[in-house]
C-alpha positions in Angstrom: -58.3 78.8 -11.8 -57.9 76.6 -14.8 -57.7 72.8 -15.1 -55.7 71.5 -18.0 -55.8 67.8 -18.9 -53.0 66.4 -21.0 -52.0 63.0 -22.4 -48.3 62.2 -23.0 -45.8 59.3 -23.1 -44.7 58.0 -19.7 -41.1 58.6 -20.6 -41.8 62.4 -20.9 -43.6 62.7 -17.6 -40.6 63.8 -15.5 -39.5 66.5 -17.8 -43.0 67.8 -18.4 -43.8 67.8 -14.7 -40.7 69.9 -14.0 -41.4 72.3 -16.8 -45.1 72.8 -15.9 -44.2 73.5 -12.2 -41.5 76.0 -13.4 -44.1 77.7 -15.6 -46.4 78.3 -12.6 -48.6 75.3 -12.0 -50.0 75.1 -8.5 -51.0 71.4 -8.5 -50.1 68.4 -10.8 -51.8 65.0 -10.6 -50.4 62.1 -12.7 -52.6 59.1 -13.5 -52.0 56.0 -15.7 -54.6 55.0 -18.2 -55.9 51.5 -18.7 -55.0 49.7 -21.9 -58.6 49.7 -23.1 -58.9 53.5 -22.5 -56.1 54.5 -24.8 -55.5 51.8 -27.4 -58.4 52.8 -29.6 -58.3 56.6 -29.3 -54.5 57.0 -29.5 -53.6 54.4 -32.1 -52.5 57.2 -34.5 -49.7 58.1 -32.2 -47.8 54.9 -33.1 -48.6 54.8 -36.8 -49.5 51.2 -37.0 -46.6 49.9 -34.8 -47.3 46.9 -32.6 -48.9 48.2 -29.5 -47.6 45.4 -27.3 -44.2 47.0 -26.9 -45.2 50.6 -26.9 -45.3 52.5 -23.7 -48.8 53.6 -22.5 -49.8 57.2 -22.3 -50.2 59.0 -19.0 -52.8 61.6 -18.1 -51.6 64.6 -16.3 -54.1 67.1 -14.7 -52.7 70.5 -13.9 -54.3 73.2 -11.8 -53.0 76.7 -12.6 -54.0 80.4 -12.1 -55.4 82.2 -15.1 -52.3 84.4 -15.3 -50.0 81.4 -15.7 -52.2 79.2 -17.9 -50.5 80.3 -21.2 -47.1 79.6 -19.7 -48.1 76.1 -18.7 -49.5 75.2 -22.1 -46.3 76.6 -23.7 -44.1 74.5 -21.4 -46.1 71.4 -22.2 -45.9 71.9 -26.0 -42.2 72.6 -25.9 -41.2 69.8 -23.6 -43.4 66.8 -24.6 -42.0 64.8 -27.5 -45.5 63.3 -28.2 -48.7 64.3 -26.5 -51.9 66.2 -26.7 -54.0 68.6 -24.6 -57.3 66.9 -23.9 -59.2 69.8 -22.4 -58.9 73.1 -20.7 -61.6 74.2 -18.3 -62.0 77.3 -16.2 -63.8 77.6 -12.9 -64.4 80.3 -10.4 -64.9 79.7 -6.7 -68.3 80.9 -5.6 -68.1 82.7 -2.3 -70.9 82.5 0.2 -72.2 86.0 0.6 -70.8 89.1 -0.9 -68.5 91.5 1.0 -70.1 94.4 -0.8 -72.9 94.7 1.9 -70.1 95.4 4.4 -68.7 98.2 2.3 -72.2 99.7 1.8 -73.0 99.7 5.5 -69.8 101.5 6.4 
């Protein structure tokens, strides 16, 4: 499984969410960011415009299988008008005990 964190404009969230689910995402969580969290790090998105009227970015966390991860990233890049991929992490579920000892005993 992969976890992909993305930042994008709140106006793009509906279209990106649909595209990401169509590409094979199994879980999508949308969270809003506080003004202090995004105003400094994402000022270059607005090219010096007044940030008082600009919409705040939204963070979207996607959980996806390894085989669909490329499709989800592609869907995000083609659908979002302005955004960035914050991080992509992989994890594997550790199982308790190995089923190999059952196969060896049989």
